[in-house]
GUKOL-820012 format. One line per 10 residues: number of its first residue (from 1); for each residue z, x, y of C-alpha. Coordinates in Angstrom, 1 decimal. Layout:
NUM	Z X Y  ...;
END
This chain:
1	23.9 -82.1 209.9  20.8 -82.9 207.9  19.1 -79.8 209.2  22.0 -77.6 208.2  22.1 -79.0 204.7  18.3 -78.5 204.3  18.5 -74.9 205.5  21.5 -74.1 203.2  19.5 -75.6 200.3  16.5 -73.4 201.0;
11	18.7 -70.4 201.3  20.3 -71.1 197.9  16.9 -71.5 196.3  15.8 -68.2 197.6  18.9 -66.5 196.3  18.5 -68.1 192.9  14.9 -66.9 192.6  15.7 -63.3 193.4  16.6 -62.3 189.9  13.7 -63.8 188.2;
21	11.5 -60.7 188.6  14.2 -58.5 187.2  14.8 -60.7 184.2  11.0 -60.9 183.6  10.8 -57.1 183.7  13.7 -56.7 181.4  12.1 -59.1 178.9  8.9 -57.2 179.1  10.7 -53.9 178.5  12.5 -55.3 175.5;
31	9.2 -56.6 174.0  7.5 -53.2 174.5  10.5 -51.5 172.9  10.3 -53.7 169.8  6.6 -53.1 169.6  7.2 -49.4 169.8  9.8 -49.5 167.0  7.4 -51.5 164.8  4.6 -49.1 165.5  6.8 -46.1 164.7;
41	7.9 -47.6 161.4  4.3 -48.2 160.4  3.2 -44.7 161.5  6.1 -43.1 159.7  5.3 -45.0 156.4  1.6 -44.1 156.7  2.4 -40.5 157.4  4.8 -40.1 154.5  2.2 -41.6 152.1  -0.5 -39.3 153.5;
51	1.7 -36.3 153.3  2.6 -37.0 149.6  -1.1 -37.3 148.8  -2.0 -34.1 150.6  0.8 -32.3 148.8  -0.5 -33.5 145.4  -4.0 -32.3 146.3  -2.8 -28.9 147.5  -0.8 -28.4 144.4  -3.9 -29.1 142.3;
61	-6.0 -26.4 144.0  -6.7 -23.6 141.6  -5.5 -25.4 138.5  -7.8 -25.6 135.6  -6.2 -28.7 134.0  -7.8 -32.1 134.5  -4.5 -33.8 135.3  -5.1 -33.6 139.1;
END
């Protein structure tokens, strides 16, 4: 009976450890997704600021006033 209990215990441990890789991969995917969103927000804000500056400079081309 001892041998049977030991083998069943080992079998349960193996089944319990099966999902660890999937869970770790899911956590890694979520972390990468959050990093991607943060990078997109930073890029979008930077691009909007740059676009506004470029538009201002383009509108100043050919003007003789010193307001630009």
